[in-house]
Residue frames relative to the residue before (quaternion, step in Angstrom):
aa qw qx qy qz dx dy dz
M 1.0000 0.0000 0.0000 0.0000 0.00 0.00 0.00
A 0.1191 -0.7475 0.6506 0.0615 3.47 -1.33 0.57
A 0.2085 -0.7661 0.6005 0.0950 3.55 -1.21 0.73
L 0.1914 -0.7679 0.6021 0.1056 3.52 -0.98 0.75
V 0.1546 -0.7891 0.5933 0.0376 3.58 -0.76 1.19
L 0.3045 -0.7214 0.5860 0.2085 3.58 -0.80 1.05
A 0.2913 -0.7764 0.5337 0.1662 3.58 -0.68 1.05
E 0.2610 -0.7211 0.6193 0.1684 3.52 -1.05 0.83
H 0.1293 0.8133 -0.5477 0.1481 3.67 -0.68 1.00
D 0.3860 -0.7142 0.5396 0.2234 3.50 -1.32 0.19
Q 0.6071 -0.5426 0.2728 0.5124 3.49 1.46 0.55
Q 0.7460 0.3622 -0.2125 0.5169 3.61 1.21 -0.40
S 0.8224 0.0274 0.0138 0.5680 3.61 0.91 -0.77
I 0.5312 -0.6201 0.4854 0.3127 3.54 -1.29 0.49
K 0.3967 -0.7135 0.5245 0.2417 3.66 -0.81 0.93
P 0.6637 -0.5948 0.3022 0.3382 3.55 -1.09 0.83
S 0.6361 0.5713 -0.3422 0.3896 3.52 1.07 -0.71
T 0.5579 0.6091 -0.3802 0.4162 3.55 1.28 -0.32
F 0.6372 0.5570 -0.3162 0.4287 3.52 1.11 -0.69
N 0.6303 0.5011 -0.3199 0.4993 3.52 1.15 -0.69
T 0.6411 0.5298 -0.3335 0.4439 3.56 0.93 -0.92
I 0.6219 0.5513 -0.3383 0.4414 3.60 1.00 -0.73
T 0.6186 0.5256 -0.3352 0.4783 3.64 1.09 -0.81
A 0.6365 0.5074 -0.3232 0.4827 3.61 0.96 -0.87
A 0.6694 0.4924 -0.3304 0.4476 3.65 0.85 -0.75
L 0.6308 0.5420 -0.3098 0.4608 3.55 1.08 -0.72
A 0.6461 0.5453 -0.2962 0.4443 3.53 1.24 -0.68
C 0.5683 0.5739 -0.3545 0.4711 3.48 1.44 -0.29
D 0.4096 -0.7210 0.4701 0.3023 3.64 1.27 0.02
A 0.4865 0.6465 -0.4016 0.4290 3.48 1.03 1.09
D 0.4884 -0.5559 0.5551 0.3799 3.61 -1.21 0.38
V 0.2546 -0.7996 0.5380 0.0796 3.59 -0.91 1.02
D 0.0342 -0.7661 0.6418 0.0053 3.52 -0.81 1.06
I 0.2730 -0.7348 0.5914 0.1892 3.64 -1.12 0.70
L 0.2109 -0.7474 0.6188 0.1185 3.53 -1.16 0.76
V 0.0837 -0.7710 0.6312 0.0119 3.59 -0.65 1.14
I 0.0070 -0.7864 0.6166 -0.0364 3.50 -0.64 1.16
G 0.3153 0.7462 -0.5160 0.2783 3.53 -0.45 1.22
F 0.4365 -0.6448 0.5592 0.2846 3.45 -1.41 -0.37
Q 0.8134 -0.0717 0.0008 0.5773 3.54 -0.66 1.23
A 0.3592 0.7442 -0.4749 0.3027 3.63 0.84 0.93
E 0.1771 0.8206 -0.5283 0.1270 3.64 1.05 0.62
N 0.6320 0.5251 -0.3522 0.4481 3.66 0.91 -0.75
A 0.6589 0.4781 -0.3277 0.4795 3.66 0.95 -0.71
V 0.6218 0.5364 -0.3460 0.4538 3.61 1.02 -0.76
K 0.6437 0.5280 -0.3153 0.4555 3.60 0.93 -0.87
A 0.6420 0.5258 -0.2945 0.4740 3.54 1.08 -0.86
A 0.6748 0.5218 -0.2996 0.4273 3.48 0.95 -0.85
A 0.6052 0.5664 -0.3233 0.4565 3.52 1.23 -0.78
Q 0.7029 0.5066 -0.2873 0.4084 3.59 1.04 -0.54
I 0.4950 0.6738 -0.4077 0.3670 3.57 1.38 -0.19
T 0.4677 -0.6871 0.4803 0.2802 3.52 -0.92 0.98
G 0.7854 0.3489 -0.2527 0.4445 3.53 -1.05 0.82
V 0.6131 0.5726 -0.3498 0.4170 3.54 1.32 -0.10
R 0.3624 -0.7616 0.4990 0.1992 3.55 -0.85 0.92
K 0.8134 -0.0576 0.1295 0.5642 3.44 0.84 -0.96
V 0.2464 -0.7480 0.5996 0.1423 3.55 -1.10 0.75
L 0.1457 -0.7731 0.6121 0.0803 3.62 -0.75 1.03
Y 0.1162 -0.8223 0.5571 -0.0066 3.52 -0.81 1.06
A 0.0427 -0.7910 0.6102 -0.0071 3.59 -0.67 1.24
D 0.0865 -0.8469 0.5234 -0.0355 3.50 -0.42 1.21
A 0.3204 0.7087 -0.5867 0.2253 3.65 -0.67 1.06
D 0.6217 -0.5801 0.3806 0.3634 3.60 -1.17 0.71
Y 0.7139 0.4593 -0.3005 0.4349 3.57 1.02 -0.68
Y 0.5436 0.5607 -0.4050 0.4755 3.52 1.34 0.41
A 0.4242 0.7648 -0.4195 0.2435 3.58 1.28 -0.21
D 0.7650 0.3784 -0.1306 0.5045 3.51 1.04 -0.99
Q 0.3832 -0.7734 0.4501 0.2288 3.60 1.34 0.17
L 0.1351 0.7977 -0.5607 0.1761 3.55 0.85 1.00
A 0.5745 -0.6368 0.3809 0.3453 3.59 -0.96 0.79
E 0.6667 0.5363 -0.3425 0.3880 3.64 0.87 -0.84
P 0.7377 0.3957 -0.2876 0.4653 3.66 0.64 -0.83
V 0.5994 0.5663 -0.3493 0.4450 3.61 1.13 -0.69
A 0.6705 0.4944 -0.2712 0.4821 3.54 0.93 -1.04
A 0.6374 0.4994 -0.3516 0.4698 3.63 0.94 -0.75
Q 0.6580 0.5055 -0.3464 0.4377 3.67 0.87 -0.71
I 0.6155 0.5236 -0.3386 0.4820 3.63 1.03 -0.85
I 0.6877 0.5245 -0.3014 0.4013 3.60 0.74 -1.06
A 0.6128 0.5855 -0.3167 0.4259 3.52 1.16 -0.86
I 0.7876 0.2654 -0.1648 0.5311 3.66 1.03 -0.55
A 0.3609 0.7895 -0.4469 0.2161 3.60 1.29 0.05
S 0.6235 0.6027 -0.3445 0.3596 3.52 0.99 -0.77
A 0.6377 0.5409 -0.3044 0.4562 3.53 1.21 -0.44
Y 0.7402 0.4144 -0.2015 0.4896 3.57 1.22 -0.15
S 0.3866 -0.7105 0.5411 0.2302 3.52 -1.21 0.70
H 0.7707 0.1794 -0.0795 0.6063 3.58 1.28 -0.56
I 0.0769 -0.7348 0.6713 0.0596 3.51 -1.19 0.76
L 0.0285 -0.8294 0.5553 -0.0533 3.59 -0.71 1.07
A 0.0528 0.7527 -0.6561 0.0159 3.41 -1.29 0.63
A 0.5665 -0.5700 0.4352 0.4060 3.61 -1.12 0.44
A 0.4728 -0.6544 0.5086 0.2991 3.61 -1.21 0.58
S 0.2969 0.7452 -0.5207 0.2922 3.51 0.79 1.15
A 0.7169 -0.3648 0.2987 0.5136 3.62 -1.21 -0.06
S 0.7083 0.4758 -0.3022 0.4251 3.57 0.75 -0.92
G 0.6899 0.4582 -0.2993 0.4737 3.63 0.89 -0.90
K 0.6496 0.5035 -0.3228 0.4693 3.67 1.04 -0.58
N 0.6185 0.5415 -0.3245 0.4680 3.50 1.34 -0.40
V 0.7520 0.4250 -0.1905 0.4665 3.61 0.95 -0.89
L 0.7517 0.4842 -0.2642 0.3616 3.57 0.52 -1.24
P 0.6192 0.5152 -0.3982 0.4389 3.70 0.92 -0.48
R 0.6217 0.5160 -0.3442 0.4783 3.57 1.14 -0.54
V 0.6132 0.5309 -0.3405 0.4757 3.58 1.10 -0.71
A 0.6733 0.4938 -0.3106 0.4543 3.59 0.82 -1.00
A 0.6680 0.5190 -0.3200 0.4266 3.57 0.91 -0.83
K 0.6661 0.5165 -0.2753 0.4622 3.51 1.05 -0.87
L 0.7208 0.4151 -0.2468 0.4972 3.51 1.13 -0.67
D 0.3794 -0.7634 0.4292 0.2984 3.54 1.45 -0.04
V 0.4915 0.6020 -0.4570 0.4326 3.55 0.93 1.02
A 0.5171 -0.5906 0.5097 0.3521 3.58 -1.30 0.30
Q 0.3028 -0.7012 0.6101 0.2107 3.54 -1.15 0.77
I 0.2156 -0.7209 0.6406 0.1532 3.59 -1.10 0.73
S 0.1859 -0.8302 0.5231 0.0509 3.56 -0.43 1.25
D 0.8617 0.1894 -0.1333 0.4515 3.49 -1.32 0.50
V 0.1910 0.7988 -0.5577 0.1199 3.64 0.97 0.66
M 0.1665 -0.7975 0.5793 0.0261 3.53 -0.84 1.18
K 0.8135 0.0578 -0.0609 0.5755 3.58 1.20 -0.16
V 0.2601 -0.7581 0.5767 0.1584 3.61 -0.91 0.85
I 0.2150 -0.7898 0.5639 0.1095 3.60 -0.56 1.08
S 0.7343 -0.1310 0.0998 0.6585 3.59 1.05 -0.87
A 0.7557 -0.4106 0.2713 0.4322 3.48 -1.41 0.03
N 0.7892 0.2387 -0.1786 0.5370 3.70 1.15 -0.31
T 0.6855 0.4708 -0.2725 0.4839 3.57 1.24 0.14
F 0.0331 0.8337 -0.5413 0.1039 3.52 -0.56 1.04
E 0.3421 -0.7052 0.5871 0.2025 3.55 -1.30 0.47
R 0.0893 0.7840 -0.6118 0.0560 3.54 -1.01 0.82
P 0.4969 -0.6845 0.4269 0.3198 3.62 -1.05 0.61
I 0.0538 -0.7643 0.6385 0.0729 3.51 -1.22 0.55
Y 0.7888 0.2857 -0.2222 0.4968 3.58 -1.28 0.26
A 0.6797 -0.5132 0.2878 0.4380 3.55 0.87 1.13
G 0.6960 -0.4866 0.2798 0.4477 3.57 1.02 0.79
N 0.4873 0.6559 -0.4472 0.3637 3.65 1.13 0.16
A 0.7673 0.1488 -0.1260 0.6109 3.65 1.20 -0.29
I 0.2621 -0.7243 0.6139 0.1727 3.55 -1.17 0.52
A 0.1607 -0.7935 0.5788 0.0977 3.54 -0.80 0.97
T 0.3280 -0.7058 0.6043 0.1706 3.59 -1.13 0.83
V 0.0570 -0.8376 0.5424 -0.0322 3.49 -0.46 1.22
Q 0.0693 -0.7749 0.6263 0.0500 3.70 -0.82 0.95
S 0.1856 -0.7931 0.5777 0.0538 3.48 -1.01 0.99
T 0.2476 -0.7657 0.5777 0.1364 3.63 -0.98 0.80
D 0.4287 0.7208 -0.4600 0.2915 3.54 1.29 0.10
S 0.6064 -0.5893 0.4150 0.3357 3.56 -1.13 0.63
I 0.7593 0.1777 -0.0757 0.6214 3.54 1.21 -0.80
Q 0.2652 -0.7683 0.5644 0.1448 3.50 -0.84 1.00
V 0.1301 -0.7834 0.6061 0.0458 3.59 -0.57 1.05
L 0.0638 0.8427 -0.5255 0.0975 3.62 -0.43 1.13
T 0.1772 -0.7099 0.6663 0.1437 3.52 -1.11 0.76
I 0.2606 -0.8149 0.5084 0.0981 3.64 -0.72 1.10
R 0.3029 -0.6881 0.6220 0.2189 3.57 -0.90 0.94
T 0.3301 -0.8110 0.4441 0.1899 3.56 -0.20 1.39
T 0.5973 0.5941 -0.3953 0.3661 3.60 1.00 -0.39
G 0.6124 0.5618 -0.3231 0.4526 3.53 1.35 -0.17
F 0.7567 0.3327 -0.1603 0.5394 3.56 1.25 -0.20
D 0.4304 -0.6658 0.5265 0.3069 3.60 -1.03 0.77
P 0.5275 -0.6410 0.4359 0.3477 3.59 -1.04 0.55
A 0.5050 -0.6065 0.5162 0.3326 3.47 -1.18 0.50
D 0.5512 -0.5958 0.4339 0.3911 3.60 -1.19 0.58
A 0.4665 -0.6915 0.4903 0.2526 3.57 -1.01 1.02
A 0.7698 0.2568 -0.1349 0.5685 3.74 1.12 -0.42
G 0.6263 0.5635 -0.4095 0.3500 3.45 -1.29 0.50
G 0.6509 0.4809 -0.3139 0.4965 3.55 1.37 -0.23
S 0.1709 -0.7507 0.6336 0.0757 3.59 -1.35 0.34
A 0.0642 0.8422 -0.5273 0.0926 3.60 0.76 1.08
A 0.4904 -0.6380 0.5085 0.3065 3.57 -1.10 0.61
I 0.2718 -0.7545 0.5777 0.1521 3.59 -1.00 0.71
E 0.0185 -0.7969 0.6028 -0.0346 3.57 -0.74 1.07
K 0.2507 -0.7477 0.5989 0.1392 3.63 -0.70 1.07
I 0.1066 -0.8020 0.5860 0.0457 3.51 -0.82 1.07
N 0.5916 -0.5910 0.4059 0.3687 3.54 -1.22 0.51
P 0.3896 -0.7131 0.5193 0.2645 3.63 -0.84 0.90
V 0.4757 -0.6595 0.5054 0.2886 3.54 -1.13 0.71
A 0.5878 -0.5547 0.4249 0.4076 3.54 -1.17 0.36
N 0.5720 -0.6083 0.4538 0.3112 3.54 -1.15 0.84
P 0.2606 -0.7950 0.5185 0.1766 3.64 -0.48 1.05
G 0.4198 -0.7090 0.4753 0.3085 3.62 1.26 -0.05
G 0.3883 0.7338 -0.5105 0.2240 3.54 -1.22 -0.55
S 0.7879 0.0108 0.0033 0.6158 3.54 1.22 -0.59
S 0.1428 -0.7772 0.6045 0.1008 3.58 -1.25 0.26
F 0.5113 -0.6674 0.4652 0.2772 3.45 -1.15 0.68
V 0.1715 -0.8176 0.5449 0.0719 3.59 -0.65 1.05
G 0.7194 -0.3537 0.2434 0.5460 3.65 0.87 -0.87
R 0.2482 -0.7556 0.5938 0.1219 3.39 -1.42 0.32
E 0.1436 -0.7649 0.6237 0.0731 3.57 -0.91 0.89
L 0.0446 -0.8175 0.5718 -0.0522 3.55 -0.56 1.26
S 0.3004 -0.7161 0.6043 0.1781 3.44 -1.05 0.88
K 0.1841 -0.7915 0.5791 0.0650 3.58 -0.81 1.09
S 0.0496 0.7848 -0.6138 0.0704 3.54 -1.02 0.92
D 0.4443 -0.6551 0.5437 0.2791 3.58 -1.25 0.46
R 0.5587 0.5943 -0.3905 0.4267 3.54 1.19 -0.16
P 0.6067 -0.5611 0.3819 0.4137 3.64 -1.17 0.41
E 0.6171 -0.5545 0.4227 0.3649 3.49 -1.31 0.53
L 0.5579 -0.6632 0.3485 0.3570 3.62 -0.69 0.96
T 0.7246 0.4604 -0.2692 0.4365 3.59 0.71 -0.94
A 0.7347 0.4044 -0.2345 0.4916 3.59 1.24 -0.30
A 0.5005 0.7235 -0.3799 0.2860 3.51 1.29 -0.24
K 0.3932 -0.7189 0.4976 0.2847 3.65 -0.92 0.56
I 0.7495 0.1979 -0.1245 0.6193 3.57 1.30 -0.45
I 0.0551 -0.7680 0.6380 -0.0115 3.60 -0.92 0.93
V 0.0849 -0.7302 0.6737 0.0752 3.52 -1.19 0.83
S 0.0615 -0.8226 0.5651 -0.0154 3.54 -0.64 1.15
G 0.1859 -0.7788 0.5912 0.0967 3.56 -1.03 0.82
G 0.2530 -0.7893 0.5495 0.1045 3.52 -1.19 0.71
R 0.7803 -0.3601 0.2323 0.4555 3.52 -1.27 -0.25
G 0.5394 0.6473 -0.3796 0.3819 3.57 1.28 -0.48
L 0.5495 0.6040 -0.4012 0.4150 3.61 1.18 -0.25
G 0.4105 -0.7547 0.4337 0.2718 3.58 1.15 -0.40
S 0.8267 -0.0748 0.0630 0.5541 3.73 0.85 -0.61
G 0.6235 -0.5057 0.4254 0.4178 3.58 -1.28 0.23
E 0.6233 0.5333 -0.3749 0.4320 3.63 0.91 -0.68
K 0.6635 0.4856 -0.3113 0.4764 3.59 0.88 -0.79
F 0.5958 0.5492 -0.3730 0.4520 3.66 1.05 -0.69
H 0.6929 0.4629 -0.2742 0.4801 3.64 0.89 -0.94
E 0.6882 0.5084 -0.2989 0.4226 3.52 0.97 -0.89
L 0.7727 0.3361 -0.1750 0.5092 3.67 1.00 -0.83
I 0.7531 0.4050 -0.2766 0.4384 3.65 0.66 -0.89
E 0.6505 0.5586 -0.3425 0.3840 3.59 0.79 -0.74
P 0.6535 0.5032 -0.3291 0.4598 3.64 0.86 -0.82
L 0.6420 0.5041 -0.3268 0.4764 3.57 1.00 -0.81
A 0.6518 0.5215 -0.3230 0.4458 3.56 0.83 -0.91
D 0.6502 0.5255 -0.3215 0.4446 3.56 0.96 -1.00
K 0.6600 0.5194 -0.3107 0.4451 3.67 0.92 -0.88
L 0.7232 0.4088 -0.2382 0.5031 3.59 1.02 -0.75
G 0.4084 -0.6882 0.5081 0.3185 3.61 1.11 -0.28
A 0.3922 0.7658 -0.4095 0.3033 3.54 1.25 0.67
A 0.4329 -0.6270 0.5579 0.3288 3.51 -1.36 0.27
L 0.4252 -0.7043 0.5101 0.2509 3.59 -1.27 0.53
G 0.0694 -0.7841 0.6167 0.0058 3.46 -1.02 0.91
A 0.1023 -0.8110 0.5691 0.0893 3.61 -1.28 0.09
S 0.4873 -0.6220 0.4946 0.3619 3.57 -1.11 0.29
R 0.6575 -0.5088 0.3613 0.4222 3.56 -1.23 0.30
A 0.6009 0.5677 -0.3574 0.4346 3.57 1.06 -0.80
A 0.6837 0.4696 -0.3036 0.4689 3.57 0.89 -0.87
V 0.6302 0.5039 -0.3480 0.4773 3.67 0.98 -0.62
D 0.6962 0.4870 -0.2814 0.4461 3.61 0.86 -0.99
A 0.6378 0.5229 -0.3033 0.4774 3.57 1.33 -0.50
G 0.4877 -0.6958 0.3841 0.3612 3.55 1.44 -0.23
Y 0.3358 0.7719 -0.4802 0.2466 3.53 1.15 0.41
V 0.7678 0.0266 0.0594 0.6373 3.50 1.09 -0.99
P 0.6217 -0.5399 0.4159 0.3860 3.62 -1.33 0.24
N 0.6968 -0.5157 0.3151 0.3863 3.52 -1.30 0.48
D 0.6410 0.5742 -0.3299 0.3879 3.59 1.08 -0.74
Y 0.5460 0.5872 -0.3764 0.4641 3.61 1.32 0.02
Q 0.5965 0.6540 -0.3582 0.2969 3.59 1.07 -0.69
V 0.1803 -0.7382 0.6470 0.0635 3.59 -0.97 1.07
G 0.5396 0.6313 -0.4545 0.3222 3.52 -0.89 0.76
Q 0.7563 -0.3571 0.2795 0.4715 3.61 -1.35 -0.07
T 0.7922 0.2576 -0.1826 0.5222 3.58 0.89 -0.73
G 0.5922 0.4737 -0.3606 0.5430 3.62 1.32 0.53
K 0.7325 -0.3922 0.3077 0.4636 3.44 -0.96 -0.95
I 0.4001 -0.7026 0.5495 0.2108 3.54 -1.13 0.81
V 0.0270 0.8311 -0.5531 0.0510 3.58 -0.57 1.06
A 0.0222 -0.7898 0.6114 0.0438 3.61 -1.18 0.47
P 0.0647 0.8359 -0.5437 0.0370 3.63 0.63 1.04
Q 0.6723 -0.4645 0.3890 0.4254 3.59 -1.31 -0.05
L 0.8048 0.0642 0.0134 0.5899 3.46 1.14 -0.77
Y 0.0209 -0.8040 0.5926 -0.0443 3.60 -0.68 1.13
I 0.1082 -0.8248 0.5550 -0.0062 3.47 -0.61 1.20
A 0.1142 -0.8354 0.5376 0.0115 3.58 -0.34 1.26
I 0.0374 -0.8299 0.5556 -0.0334 3.58 -0.51 1.20
G 0.8407 0.0459 -0.0587 0.5363 3.55 -0.65 1.12
I 0.5007 0.6118 -0.4200 0.4457 3.52 1.26 0.68
S 0.3760 -0.7467 0.4998 0.2264 3.62 -0.56 1.09
G 0.3976 -0.7319 0.4530 0.3177 3.64 1.02 -0.80
A 0.0824 0.7944 -0.5906 0.1154 3.54 0.66 1.15
I 0.7061 -0.4919 0.3092 0.4047 3.52 -1.22 0.61
Q 0.6679 0.5316 -0.3027 0.4239 3.53 0.92 -1.08
H 0.6680 0.4824 -0.3019 0.4795 3.63 1.01 -0.72
L 0.6327 0.5503 -0.3256 0.4369 3.59 0.96 -0.86
A 0.6381 0.5622 -0.3218 0.4160 3.53 1.07 -0.88
G 0.7007 0.4759 -0.2580 0.4649 3.59 1.18 -0.49
M 0.8166 0.2671 -0.1106 0.4995 3.61 1.17 -0.39
K 0.5030 0.7156 -0.4063 0.2644 3.61 1.09 -0.28
E 0.6084 0.5509 -0.3300 0.4664 3.55 1.31 -0.30
S 0.3796 0.7288 -0.4759 0.3136 3.62 1.33 0.09
K 0.5640 -0.6349 0.3988 0.3460 3.58 -0.96 0.72
V 0.7826 0.0182 0.0283 0.6216 3.55 0.94 -1.02
I 0.1047 -0.7950 0.5973 0.0143 3.58 -0.77 1.04
V 0.0521 -0.7706 0.6351 0.0020 3.48 -0.93 1.03
A 0.1233 -0.7971 0.5912 0.0014 3.59 -0.87 1.13
I 0.0990 -0.7359 0.6694 0.0225 3.45 -1.21 0.94
N 0.2700 0.7490 -0.5639 0.2193 3.54 -0.56 1.19
K 0.4610 -0.7020 0.4625 0.2843 3.63 -0.97 0.66
D 0.6351 0.5059 -0.3197 0.4884 3.57 1.35 -0.35
P 0.3277 -0.7480 0.5374 0.2103 3.65 -0.47 1.15
E 0.6724 0.4905 -0.3109 0.4589 3.73 1.10 -0.42
A 0.4380 0.7243 -0.4718 0.2469 3.58 1.16 -0.16
P 0.5475 -0.6532 0.4042 0.3320 3.67 -0.83 1.00
I 0.5595 0.6121 -0.4254 0.3623 3.70 1.02 -0.54
F 0.5928 0.5666 -0.3829 0.4252 3.59 1.05 -0.57
G 0.5985 0.5925 -0.3607 0.4008 3.68 1.12 -0.52
V 0.7600 0.2966 -0.2077 0.5397 3.58 1.10 -0.40
A 0.5308 0.6591 -0.3968 0.3555 3.67 1.22 -0.12
D 0.3946 -0.6780 0.5643 0.2574 3.52 -1.06 0.79
Y 0.7836 0.0361 -0.0597 0.6174 3.63 1.07 -0.60
G 0.0958 -0.8176 0.5676 -0.0161 3.52 -0.93 0.99
L 0.0558 -0.7931 0.6058 0.0295 3.54 -0.88 0.90
V 0.2229 -0.7744 0.5874 0.0749 3.45 -0.64 1.34
A 0.3361 0.7285 -0.4862 0.3464 3.49 -0.12 1.38
D 0.5662 -0.5433 0.4829 0.3887 3.64 -1.34 0.34
L 0.3777 -0.7535 0.4777 0.2476 3.59 -0.49 1.12
F 0.6023 0.5887 -0.3586 0.4026 3.58 1.09 -0.53
T 0.6895 0.3885 -0.2647 0.5510 3.53 1.36 -0.31
A 0.6623 0.5496 -0.2789 0.4260 3.56 0.96 -0.97
V 0.7068 0.4864 -0.2995 0.4172 3.59 0.72 -1.08
P 0.6734 0.4576 -0.3538 0.4604 3.67 0.73 -0.76
E 0.6434 0.5261 -0.3441 0.4369 3.60 0.95 -0.72
F 0.5983 0.5626 -0.3109 0.4784 3.54 1.20 -0.98
T 0.6786 0.5057 -0.2806 0.4529 3.61 0.81 -1.09
S 0.6896 0.5018 -0.2930 0.4323 3.61 0.90 -0.93
K 0.6599 0.5136 -0.3190 0.4461 3.60 1.15 -0.51
L 0.5881 0.6110 -0.3579 0.3909 3.61 1.29 -0.30
C-alpha cells in the first residue's frame, strides 16, 4: 500500500500540519509520498524531502497552482490517485477545501477529522461536537482522509532523504479564479501550532479589556492568542482567533481559558490540550469540568496579578 499526503506550504516551507498528517499516513502501514503542488516551490520541495518516513516527493509546478485553488489542486491529485490506497490532508481550511472534491470525483466516501488510525481501513473520528467518538470502517478502494492534526505527533522535519520526482501538471480545469487574500500578521506563534495558548471569552466585557488583560499575559508566556466564539461574535477579536468546533482545533501543552464559560462548541476545540487552566468567577462554569487547574476569581483582579508574577 502507498499513501499520498497533500503538503501545505507557502512555496518556501512546509507548514506544521503536514508533519502530523505524515505520522497519520505512516500509521496506515503504507509507504508515504508527499505531493507538493505549487509555483516555484523548490525550497518547499527540498524541505519535504528531508522529512523522516517519506519515500518520495512529487512536485507539480505551474503558475495556476500559486494560489492553491481547489479545482486545479484536486485535478492534480485525481490524475495520480490510482497509484495510492490512501490520500490524506490536514483537516485545515486548505484540506477541507480540496479533499471533498477529490472524494466526490473518485466516487468514494471521505472520512473527516480522523483522530486515530486503528488499521488501514478503520479510523476514529469525533462526532456530536467531540462528545462521542465514532469508529468508521471503509471498504472503498481509495481511502480519502482529512486528519485532525492534534491527534498525531509531528514527523521529524530532518533525517529523511526522499527522492524528488517532478510530475507533469494537469491542465487547469478553471471554475474559479483568485481575487485576493487578507492576511492577519502577528509576531506571536500560529494558533494551531502553538505550545501555549491564552484565550479570552465574553467575560472580558470588551475588546479593549481583551487587549489590556490577555495580550500582556500571552506576551510574557510567548503564547498564541485565542478566543471563544462569543468573544469573536461580540467583535472583541477577529475570526481567526476563534477556538472551537466552528473555529480552530488546538491541543497545546498549556491552554489558559480566561472568562470563558466552556460551551460545548468551545470545549470541542481545546479539550485535548495537555494542561488546561481556567479562570472564571462562576464556580459552576462548565470549563471547570475539563480544567486541570481552576481559579474561581474576578478575572479583572486575578489576571493582572497573574501577569505581574511571571
